Structures are given as C-alpha cells and as structure tokens.
N, C-alpha and C positions, 0 to 999 in steps of 0.2 A: 564361575571358575573355581575349582577346588583350591583351598588354601595350600600354599607351598608349591603349586604347579605354575611353571613359567608360561606366560602367554607368548607362544611362538609367532603369532601373527605380526608382532612388531618387527621381526627379523625377516619376514617373508617378502621376497622381491615381487614387484608387480609383474604380470605376464610379459609385458613388452621388454622388461629388463632381463627376465629369465630367458626369453627367446634370443635376445642379443648376446647374452653370456654363452648360452648353449651353441649358438652359431659361431662365436669366436673360438670356442673349444674345438668344434668340428673342423673349422678351417685351419687352425694353427697347431693342433696337437695330434701327433701320430702315435699309435701304439707300437711298442717294441717289446722284445722278450726280456731284456735286462732292466732292472730297476735303475733309475737315474736319480741319484741323490742331489744333483744340481737343480732339479725341477721338483721341489717340494710343493705342496699345495700353496704355501705362503709365497714362494717365489713365482709360481704361475699366476697367482692372484695379482701380484704386483705388475707382471707383464701385461695382464689384461687391463689393469687400471691405467697403464701408460699408453695403451693402444689408442689410436685416433677416436674410436667410438667407445672407449672404455669409460668406466665410472667406478666410484668407490663401492666395494663390497667387503664383507667380512670373510675371514678364512673359512668359517663354517659354511657360508653361502657358496664359496667356491668349491669346497669339498662336496657339497650336495649336488652342485652342477656336474662335477666330474662323474659322480655316481649316475646321474640322469643320462649322461652321455656314454655310459657303459665302460667307464674306466674304474677298475678296482684298485684300492690302495694296497700296498704291500703289507702294512701294519696299521690297523685302525686304532691301536692303542696309543700311537704317538700323536702329539699335538699337531705337527706339520707332517702330513702324509707324504710318503714317497710313492711314485707311480712308475709303471713300466712304460715310459713315454719319451718321445723326442719332440723337438719343436720343428715345425715345417719351415724350411728356408723361404725367406721372402722372394717372391718372383720379381725379376728385374725387367 
C-alpha cells in the first residue's frame, strides 16, 4: 500500500451487511422531488441502526449505500448529506 493512502478495506461492509442495508433502504426510503432536511444521511443511518435488523454503520457507509440504491445527495460537500426522500409509512 502506498504511504499516506488509507486502507479502505477496514471500512468495507461484508456483502451480507451491504445487502441488508440496501434492502432496508429500498423498503423504507422513497424518492421525492423536494429535499428533506429532516432526513440527512446521519439521521437515516440512525433510523437504520434502530431497525429490528439494523446494525452499526458509519455515516460514510450509509452515504455509499444511498448512492448504490440510486439516491443522489443534494450537496456532496456537506458532512451530512440531504436527500430528496421521504420515509415509507409502516404498514399496520
């Protein structure tokens, strides 16, 4: 590994966790036209962690998952990304 370059593999989620996270995003997050500042990447990450099948992830891992699931951030230069999303209402 080149000096000064971070080893990103230590932050890489195993495939089973990536699939679980991507599945949660697909089932719980809906695209919308207007940015929702209540659901930043960090807030959504916390919702995922509190879900019955959730587990700890970093904000960066959550942002990468949102990109994998075709959600684009409003501004990539912010620490906590805003997305044009809403949360799916739980089925009763």
